[in-house]
C-alpha positions in Angstrom: 4.1 35.7 6.0 5.2 34.3 9.4 2.4 31.7 9.3 2.4 28.5 7.2 -0.6 26.4 6.2 -0.3 22.6 6.8 -2.0 20.8 3.9 -3.5 17.4 3.8 -0.8 15.6 1.8 -1.4 13.3 -1.3 -1.6 9.8 0.0 -1.9 7.6 -3.1 -3.3 7.8 -6.6 -6.9 6.8 -5.7 -7.1 8.6 -2.4 -9.0 11.9 -2.5 -9.9 12.5 1.1 -9.2 11.5 4.7 -11.0 11.4 8.1 -9.4 13.2 11.0 -8.9 10.6 13.7 -6.9 12.3 16.4 -5.0 15.5 17.0 -1.6 14.8 18.6 -0.8 18.5 19.3 -2.8 21.3 20.9 -2.9 24.9 19.8 0.1 26.8 21.2 2.3 23.7 21.3 5.8 23.9 20.0 6.5 21.4 17.1 9.6 20.2 15.3 9.9 19.5 11.6 8.5 16.1 10.7 7.0 15.5 14.1 3.5 14.0 13.8 0.8 16.5 14.6 -2.3 14.6 13.5 -3.6 11.0 12.9 -5.7 10.5 9.7 -7.6 7.6 8.1 -8.3 6.9 4.5 -10.2 4.0 2.9 -6.7 2.4 2.5 -4.8 2.9 5.7 -4.3 5.0 8.9 -1.3 7.3 9.1 0.2 10.4 10.6 0.8 13.9 9.1 4.1 15.4 10.1 4.8 19.1 10.7 6.5 20.6 7.6 8.9 22.7 9.7 9.7 23.9 13.2 7.3 26.3 14.8 4.2 26.7 16.9 0.8 25.2 16.1 -1.3 28.4 15.9 -4.6 27.0 14.9 -6.3 23.6 14.1 -8.6 24.1 11.1 -10.5 20.9 11.4 -12.0 18.7 14.2 -11.8 15.0 14.9 -14.2 13.1 12.8 -14.2 15.7 10.0 -13.6 14.5 6.4 -11.0 16.6 4.6 -10.1 16.6 0.9 -6.4 16.1 -0.2 -4.7 19.5 -0.6 -6.9 21.3 1.8 -5.4 23.1 4.8 -5.7 21.3 8.3 -3.7 23.6 10.4 -1.6 26.8 10.6 1.9 26.9 12.0 3.9 29.9 12.9 7.2 29.0 11.4 10.2 29.6 13.7 12.4 30.1 10.7 10.0 32.7 9.1 9.3 34.5 12.3 13.1 35.0 12.7 13.3 36.2 9.2 10.5 38.8 9.8 12.5 40.1 12.7 15.7 40.4 10.8 16.8 43.7 9.3 15.6 44.3 5.7 18.0 42.9 3.2 19.4 40.4 5.7 20.5 36.8 4.8 17.4 35.4 6.5 15.0 37.3 4.3 17.0 36.3 1.1 16.7 32.6 1.9 13.1 32.6 2.9 11.4 34.6 0.1 12.0 32.0 -2.7 10.2 29.4 -0.7 7.2 31.6 -0.1 6.9 32.4 -3.8 7.2 28.7 -4.7 4.5 27.8 -2.2 2.1 30.5 -3.3 2.3 29.5 -7.0 2.2 25.7 -6.3 5.3 25.4 -8.4 3.8 27.0 -11.5 6.3 29.9 -11.5 10.0 30.1 -10.9 11.0 31.8 -7.6 13.8 34.4 -7.4 17.1 32.5 -6.6 18.8 33.3 -3.2 22.1 35.0 -3.2 24.0 31.8 -2.4 22.5 30.0 -5.5 23.7 30.2 -9.0 21.5 31.8 -11.7 21.1 28.3 -13.3 19.2 27.0 -10.3 15.4 26.5 -10.4 12.8 26.9 -7.8 11.8 23.8 -5.8 8.0 23.3 -5.7 6.2 21.7 -2.8 5.0 18.8 -5.0 7.7 17.1 -7.2 6.9 15.3 -10.6 6.5 12.1 -8.7 3.9 13.5 -6.4 6.2 13.6 -3.4 5.5 16.4 -1.1 8.5 18.7 0.0 8.2 20.8 3.2 9.2 24.5 3.2 12.3 23.7 5.3 13.5 21.1 2.9 12.8 23.4 -0.1 14.8 26.2 1.6 17.7 23.9 2.2 17.5 22.6 -1.4 17.5 26.1 -2.8 20.3 27.3 -0.6 22.5 24.4 -1.7 21.6 24.7 -5.3 19.7 21.3 -5.4 17.4 21.3 -8.4 14.0 19.7 -8.6 15.3 16.8 -10.5 18.1 16.1 -8.1 15.8 16.5 -5.1 13.6 13.8 -6.6 16.5 11.4 -6.4 17.1 12.0 -2.7 15.8 8.9 -0.7 13.3 9.9 1.9 12.7 8.3 5.2 9.6 10.2 6.2 6.0 9.2 5.8 5.1 8.2 2.2 8.8 8.5 1.3 9.1 12.2 2.1 12.5 13.7 2.4 13.1 15.0 6.0 15.6 17.6 7.1 17.9 14.9 8.2 17.7 13.1 4.8 18.8 16.2 2.8 21.5 17.2 5.3 22.9 13.6 5.1 22.7 13.8 1.3 24.5 17.1 0.7 28.0 15.9 1.8 27.8 13.0 -0.6 27.0 15.0 -3.7 29.7 15.0 -6.4 30.8 18.1 -8.4 27.9 17.4 -10.8 25.3 17.5 -8.2 24.7 13.7 -8.2 25.0 11.0 -5.6 25.5 7.4 -5.5 22.3 5.4 -6.1 20.6 4.8 -2.7 20.0 1.3 -1.5 16.3 2.1 -1.3 14.8 3.4 -4.6 13.3 6.9 -4.3 9.6 7.6 -4.7 10.1 8.8 -8.3 11.5 5.4 -9.4 8.9 3.5 -7.5 6.1 5.4 -9.0 7.5 5.5 -12.6 6.0 2.2 -13.7 2.5 2.7 -12.3 0.3 3.9 -15.2 -2.2 1.2 -14.4 -2.6 1.9 -10.7 -5.8 4.0 -10.9 -8.9 1.9 -10.2 -10.9 1.3 -13.4 -14.5 2.2 -13.4 -16.9 -0.7 -13.1 -20.1 -0.6 -15.2 -23.2 -1.8 -13.5 -26.0 -2.7 -16.0 -29.6 -1.5 -15.3 -30.8 -5.1 -15.1 -28.4 -5.9 -12.2 -29.4 -2.8 -10.3 -33.1 -2.2 -10.8 -32.3 1.5 -11.6 -30.7 3.7 -14.1 -27.4 2.7 -15.7 -24.5 3.0 -13.3 -26.6 3.2 -10.2 -26.9 0.7 -7.4 -30.1 0.2 -5.5 -29.9 -2.2 -2.5 -33.0 -2.9 -0.5 -32.2 -4.1 3.0 -34.6 -5.5 5.4 -35.5 -3.6 8.6 -34.0 -5.3 11.7 -35.5 -4.7 15.1 -33.3 -5.3 18.2 -34.8 -7.3 21.0 -35.0 -6.0 24.6 -32.0 -8.1 25.7 -29.9 -7.6 22.5 -26.7 -5.6 22.4 -26.2 -3.0 19.7 -22.6 -2.6 18.5 -21.8 0.3 16.2 -19.4 -0.8 13.4 -15.9 0.8 13.6 -14.7 2.8 10.6 -12.6 -0.1 9.1 -15.6 -2.5 9.4 -17.9 0.0 7.6 -15.4 0.2 4.7 -15.0 -3.6 4.5 -18.7 -3.9 4.5 -19.1 -1.4 1.6 -16.3 -2.9 -0.4 -17.6 -6.5 0.0 -21.2 -5.5 -1.1 -19.8 -3.6 -4.0 -17.6 -6.4 -5.2 -20.4 -9.0 -5.1 -22.6 -6.6 -7.2 -19.8 -5.8 -9.6 -18.4 -9.3 -10.2 -20.3 -12.5 -10.8 -18.3 -14.8 -8.6 -17.5 -18.4 -9.5 -15.4 -20.7 -7.3 -13.4 -23.8 -8.4 -11.7 -26.2 -5.9 -8.7 -28.5 -6.0 -7.1 -30.7 -3.3 -3.3 -30.7 -3.4 -0.8 -33.0 -1.7 1.6 -30.8 0.2 3.7 -33.5 1.8 6.8 -32.6 0.0 6.5 -28.9 1.0 5.7 -29.8 4.7 8.8 -32.1 4.9 11.1 -29.6 3.3 9.9 -26.7 5.5 10.3 -28.8 8.6 13.9 -29.5 7.4 14.7 -25.9 6.8 12.7 -23.7 9.2 15.2 -23.8 12.1 18.2 -23.1 9.8 16.3 -20.3 8.2 15.5 -18.7 11.5 19.1 -19.0 12.6 20.5 -17.6 9.4 18.0 -14.9 8.5 16.4 -14.1 11.8 12.9 -14.7 10.3 10.3 -17.3 10.4 9.8 -19.4 7.3 6.0 -19.8 7.0 4.0 -21.5 4.2 2.8 -18.2 2.9 5.9 -17.2 0.9 6.0 -20.7 -0.6 2.4 -20.3 -1.7 3.0 -16.9 -3.1 6.1 -18.2 -5.1 3.9 -20.9 -6.6 1.1 -18.5 -7.3 3.5 -16.2 -9.3 4.7 -19.2 -11.3 1.1 -20.1 -12.2 0.2 -16.5 -13.1 3.2 -16.3 -15.5 1.9 -19.4 -17.2 -1.7 -18.1 -17.3 -1.4 -14.3 -17.2 -5.2 -13.8 -18.1 -6.1 -14.2 -14.5 -3.9 -11.1 -13.7 -6.3 -8.6 -15.2 -8.9 -6.0 -14.4 -12.1 -5.0 -16.3 -13.1 -1.5 -17.4 -16.5 -1.8 -18.9 -16.0 -3.8 -22.1 -12.2 -3.5 -21.9 -9.8 -6.0 -20.3 -6.7 -4.5 -18.7 -3.9 -7.1 -18.8 -1.6 -6.2 -15.9 2.2 -6.1 -16.6 3.2 -6.3 -12.9 2.5 -9.1 -10.6 1.5 -7.5 -7.3 0.3 -10.1 -4.8 -2.0 -9.0 -2.0 -2.0 -11.1 1.2 -5.1 -10.8 3.3 -4.0 -10.3 7.0 -6.2 -10.4 10.1 -5.7 -7.6 12.6 -6.0 -7.8 16.3 -9.3 -6.0 16.2 -10.8 -8.7 14.0 -10.8 -6.6 10.8 -9.0 -7.5 7.7 -6.3 -5.5 5.6 -4.6 -6.6 2.5 -0.9 -5.4 2.2 0.6 -5.9 -1.2 3.9 -7.3 -2.4 4.7 -5.4 -5.5 6.5 -7.2 -8.3 6.5 -10.4 -6.4 8.0 -12.2 -9.4 11.2 -10.3 -8.8 11.8 -11.7 -5.4 13.3 -15.1 -4.5 11.9 -17.2 -1.7 14.1 -15.5 1.0 13.0 -12.1 -0.2 9.3 -13.2 -0.1 9.6 -14.6 3.3 11.1 -11.4 4.7 8.6 -9.2 2.9 5.6 -11.3 4.1 6.8 -11.2 7.7 7.5 -7.4 7.6 4.1 -6.5 6.0 2.2 -8.8 8.4 4.0 -7.4 11.4 3.5 -3.7 10.4 -0.2 -4.4 9.5 -0.8 -5.6 13.0 1.0 -2.5 14.4 -1.0 -0.2 12.1 2.2 1.1 10.5 1.6 0.3 6.8 2.2 3.0 4.3 -0.6 4.0 1.9 1.2 2.7 -1.2 1.8 -0.7 0.6 -2.0 -1.6 0.3 -2.5 -0.3 -3.2 -2.0 -1.6 -6.8 -2.7 -5.3 -6.0 -3.4 -7.4 -9.1 -4.2 -10.8 -7.4 -4.9 -11.7 -3.8 -4.2 -14.8 -1.7 -6.0 -15.5 1.7 -5.1 -18.2 4.2 -8.4 -19.5 5.7 -6.4 -22.4 7.1 -5.1 -20.1 9.8 -8.5 -20.3 11.4 -8.7 -24.1 11.0 -11.0 -23.9 7.9 -10.5 -26.4 5.1 -11.7 -24.3 2.3 -13.5 -21.0 1.8 -15.4 -18.9 -0.9 -13.4 -15.6 -0.8 -14.7 -12.3 -2.2 -12.6 -10.6 -5.0 -10.9 -7.4 -4.1 -11.9 -4.8 -6.7 -10.7 -4.0 -9.3 -8.9 -7.4 -9.4 -10.7 -10.3 -11.0 -9.6 -13.4 -8.9 -8.6 -14.4 -5.4 -7.1 -17.6 -4.0 -8.0 -19.1 -0.7 -5.7 -21.8 0.9 -7.2 -24.1 3.6 -5.7 -25.9 6.5 -3.1 -28.6 5.8 -4.4 -31.9 7.3 -3.0 -35.3 7.5 -5.3 -37.7 5.5 -5.3 -41.2 4.0 -4.7 -40.9 0.3 -4.0 -43.1 -2.7 -0.3 -42.9 -3.7 0.4 -44.0 -7.3 3.8 -45.7 -7.9 5.5 -47.8 -10.7 4.9 -50.8 -8.4 1.2 -50.0 -8.0 -1.1 -48.0 -5.8 -1.2 -48.0 -2.1 -2.8 -46.0 0.8 -0.6 -43.6 2.7 -0.8 -40.7 5.1 -0.4 -37.5 3.2 -0.6 -33.8 4.0 -3.5 -32.4 2.0 -4.8 -28.9 1.4 -7.8 -27.5 -0.5 -7.4 -24.5 -2.9 -10.4 -22.4 -3.5 -10.2 -20.1 -6.5 -12.9 -17.4 -6.8 -12.9 -15.4 -10.1 -15.0 -12.9 -12.0 -17.1 -14.8 -14.6 -17.3 -11.7 -16.8 -13.8 -12.2 -18.0 -12.6 -15.5 -16.6 -14.5 -18.6 -17.6 -14.6 -22.0 -15.9 -11.9 -23.4 -18.3 -9.4 -20.8 -17.3 -10.4 -20.4 -13.7 -10.4 -24.2 -13.1 -7.2 -24.8 -15.1 -5.5 -22.1 -13.1 -6.2 -23.5 -9.7 -5.2 -27.0 -11.0 -2.0 -25.6 -12.3 -1.2 -24.1 -8.9 -1.9 -27.4 -7.2 0.4 -29.2 -9.7 3.2 -26.6 -8.9 2.8 -27.2 -5.2 2.8 -31.0 -5.5 5.9 -30.9 -7.7 7.9 -28.9 -5.2 11.6 -29.9 -5.2 12.4 -31.5 -1.9 16.2 -31.3 -2.6 16.0 -27.6 -3.0 18.3 -25.4 -0.8 17.6 -22.0 0.5 
């Protein structure tokens, strides 16, 4: 067939549908492979869907504002490559190289396609979805089959496209570097297959809501909201899509988790003095700002390692103890909304790595350029309410996590300083830590001890440390 369906791609384990935000191409427009054709939004992040191959956009199958399920067609493209193949004489090279891709696409990888003439009999068909869940466009599949690249090998090719996809440029750059065994040197950036290999726990656990808490049948949530009438001079502002999602998530979290908050005031004088000493050198050497956030995250990771039972989730009566420490960092957007990008395996990064990761995620969050996987699988969240001049806060847990830490503004205050020669009053840089946790699985002893432990780690910061 000369026409190819563009399907809504998989965008993360827990993402089942997306809202069509904006079409970037009109019907009849010529498009190139991997060129964005549409903007979509999920409950995780906004992103673009690229064209799977060169051609012409024949028909748009959905309208702006429509909600489409993952895997459903959103557009039809007349493929330039396939159109040329249809015009070629029967039995020509073009026809031989295109048919295997059509067979693979029509069977969703469940059957093997006939190998093209240029591929050995030992080659296997390349399906549109790899074992890792990564999507492969027809153009990339055709090139892979022509070059004898198996599905396993294709999974190891690093992708630079959206959600780690392999683009035409990626596979063409990869081919010259293959050795005689069809392998290439390990890329600097781990491919999607490796990134997703250690994620059995990423699907969100179900949260049981008892009848007593809902006033309805088991598992249902009945919320009675008061009727609000606008006055004659009042302005009515419709919530944007992200604000509606935030509202729903916050209400759900408060109904699912009984929140308790413990507070500790910590002396950050050592950290403030150390950062003042190193921030200019860090900027000169690394080209990055050295903020307090990576220092807080580093201390938070140390506290979690000592008290791992705060790094858990709850599934009914089961407690899921997380193996990975994935720290979410609440980030305010220019619109006033909030998003929480995640630093995966934060315990594997040093302070320099954390600083660069924090700056990168915060910058791309404000530019609306985060990838779907960069806001998923968080196991613990930190939010800096001190950014707004607040001294403390009572944050809401991001489900299905069971705890969140808020750090307040750092203020100079008179404080009692204990020394071997006696106590005296001095000016110190003090900050409040607010630890909100799910009382179903974290009692006051653990929740309170954890925030105290974090305070101790911050206060004992090594002022002689180098970076």
